[in-house]
Structure formats: C-alpha cells, structure tokens
ROTORTOR-731681 format. One record per residue (C-alpha): residue number from 1; z, x, y; chain. Coordinates in steps of 0.05 Angstrom, whole numbers. Layout:
N
site resi = NUM w = Z u = X v = Y chain = A .
...
% end
This chain:
81
site resi = 1 w = -2370 u = -1026 v = 942 chain = A .
site resi = 2 w = -2297 u = -1040 v = 959 chain = A .
site resi = 3 w = -2303 u = -1002 v = 1025 chain = A .
site resi = 4 w = -2362 u = -1046 v = 1045 chain = A .
site resi = 5 w = -2323 u = -1109 v = 1028 chain = A .
site resi = 6 w = -2265 u = -1086 v = 1071 chain = A .
site resi = 7 w = -2313 u = -1069 v = 1127 chain = A .
site resi = 8 w = -2345 u = -1138 v = 1123 chain = A .
site resi = 9 w = -2277 u = -1171 v = 1126 chain = A .
site resi = 10 w = -2256 u = -1127 v = 1184 chain = A .
site resi = 11 w = -2320 u = -1140 v = 1222 chain = A .
site resi = 12 w = -2314 u = -1214 v = 1210 chain = A .
site resi = 13 w = -2242 u = -1215 v = 1235 chain = A .
site resi = 14 w = -2257 u = -1172 v = 1296 chain = A .
site resi = 15 w = -2320 u = -1211 v = 1312 chain = A .
site resi = 16 w = -2283 u = -1277 v = 1308 chain = A .
site resi = 17 w = -2226 u = -1253 v = 1352 chain = A .
site resi = 18 w = -2275 u = -1223 v = 1401 chain = A .
site resi = 19 w = -2311 u = -1289 v = 1406 chain = A .
site resi = 20 w = -2245 u = -1326 v = 1417 chain = A .
site resi = 21 w = -2227 u = -1278 v = 1474 chain = A .
site resi = 22 w = -2297 u = -1285 v = 1504 chain = A .
site resi = 23 w = -2294 u = -1361 v = 1499 chain = A .
site resi = 24 w = -2225 u = -1363 v = 1530 chain = A .
site resi = 25 w = -2246 u = -1318 v = 1588 chain = A .
site resi = 26 w = -2308 u = -1363 v = 1600 chain = A .
site resi = 27 w = -2262 u = -1424 v = 1606 chain = A .
site resi = 28 w = -2208 u = -1388 v = 1645 chain = A .
site resi = 29 w = -2213 u = -1433 v = 1706 chain = A .
site resi = 30 w = -2201 u = -1496 v = 1663 chain = A .
site resi = 31 w = -2130 u = -1472 v = 1652 chain = A .
site resi = 32 w = -2114 u = -1472 v = 1726 chain = A .
site resi = 33 w = -2076 u = -1538 v = 1724 chain = A .
site resi = 34 w = -2036 u = -1516 v = 1663 chain = A .
site resi = 35 w = -1961 u = -1511 v = 1681 chain = A .
site resi = 36 w = -1950 u = -1453 v = 1632 chain = A .
site resi = 37 w = -1996 u = -1393 v = 1623 chain = A .
site resi = 38 w = -2020 u = -1411 v = 1553 chain = A .
site resi = 39 w = -2087 u = -1377 v = 1565 chain = A .
site resi = 40 w = -2053 u = -1311 v = 1581 chain = A .
site resi = 41 w = -2011 u = -1315 v = 1518 chain = A .
site resi = 42 w = -2073 u = -1329 v = 1477 chain = A .
site resi = 43 w = -2111 u = -1269 v = 1504 chain = A .
site resi = 44 w = -2052 u = -1223 v = 1494 chain = A .
site resi = 45 w = -2041 u = -1249 v = 1423 chain = A .
site resi = 46 w = -2114 u = -1240 v = 1404 chain = A .
site resi = 47 w = -2116 u = -1170 v = 1434 chain = A .
site resi = 48 w = -2053 u = -1149 v = 1397 chain = A .
site resi = 49 w = -2084 u = -1172 v = 1331 chain = A .
site resi = 50 w = -2147 u = -1132 v = 1347 chain = A .
site resi = 51 w = -2107 u = -1069 v = 1365 chain = A .
site resi = 52 w = -2064 u = -1076 v = 1302 chain = A .
site resi = 53 w = -2124 u = -1084 v = 1256 chain = A .
site resi = 54 w = -2159 u = -1025 v = 1290 chain = A .
site resi = 55 w = -2096 u = -982 v = 1276 chain = A .
site resi = 56 w = -2096 u = -1004 v = 1203 chain = A .
site resi = 57 w = -2170 u = -988 v = 1196 chain = A .
site resi = 58 w = -2159 u = -919 v = 1227 chain = A .
site resi = 59 w = -2099 u = -905 v = 1183 chain = A .
site resi = 60 w = -2136 u = -926 v = 1120 chain = A .
site resi = 61 w = -2194 u = -880 v = 1137 chain = A .
site resi = 62 w = -2146 u = -821 v = 1143 chain = A .
site resi = 63 w = -2104 u = -840 v = 1082 chain = A .
site resi = 64 w = -2119 u = -832 v = 1009 chain = A .
site resi = 65 w = -2085 u = -897 v = 991 chain = A .
site resi = 66 w = -2110 u = -969 v = 994 chain = A .
site resi = 67 w = -2113 u = -1008 v = 1059 chain = A .
site resi = 68 w = -2061 u = -1059 v = 1036 chain = A .
site resi = 69 w = -2008 u = -1005 v = 1025 chain = A .
site resi = 70 w = -2026 u = -971 v = 1091 chain = A .
site resi = 71 w = -2013 u = -1036 v = 1127 chain = A .
site resi = 72 w = -1940 u = -1038 v = 1104 chain = A .
site resi = 73 w = -1924 u = -963 v = 1101 chain = A .
site resi = 74 w = -1956 u = -919 v = 1154 chain = A .
site resi = 75 w = -1916 u = -857 v = 1131 chain = A .
site resi = 76 w = -1950 u = -833 v = 1068 chain = A .
site resi = 77 w = -1936 u = -765 v = 1040 chain = A .
site resi = 78 w = -2009 u = -748 v = 1029 chain = A .
site resi = 79 w = -2039 u = -780 v = 1090 chain = A .
site resi = 80 w = -2085 u = -721 v = 1105 chain = A .
site resi = 81 w = -2137 u = -697 v = 1054 chain = A .
% end
C-alpha cells in the first residue's frame, strides 16, 4: 500500500512537471521579446527536478530502505539485496 502511495505521488509530480514543460514549449515564441531567457531557465529547472526524482525512484527500488532516507543518503551499506 505504501509503495502505491509513493507511486501515485511520483506520477503526480512527474505528470505536473511534464505538463509545465509541454505548456512552456507550446508558448515558447511568446518569450521572444523577453530580455532575459526566463523560459530556458524554467525548462532546465523542471528537467532537473524530473531527473532528480527519477534518480531517487531508481535508488529506492534498488535499496532496502525507505525513499525518504534514500533521498538524503545515496550510499547505503545494504543497497543491493
């Protein structure tokens, strides 16, 4: 049950960030008159969050500890089963 709750949270986060990236790309030309590349910073920030969360999900699948502790310490002694 806990694994499905984590999966729902992860899917919600990744889906939300994916939609934000999609929406930003669809409105990319509207940022043409912007003096600073805010749209580029937003896409890079969203993508970094997606990559970080994907790494946490992969580490928690390979680890025997909880996801919260994997997020802060990626070097567990018993990371492989």
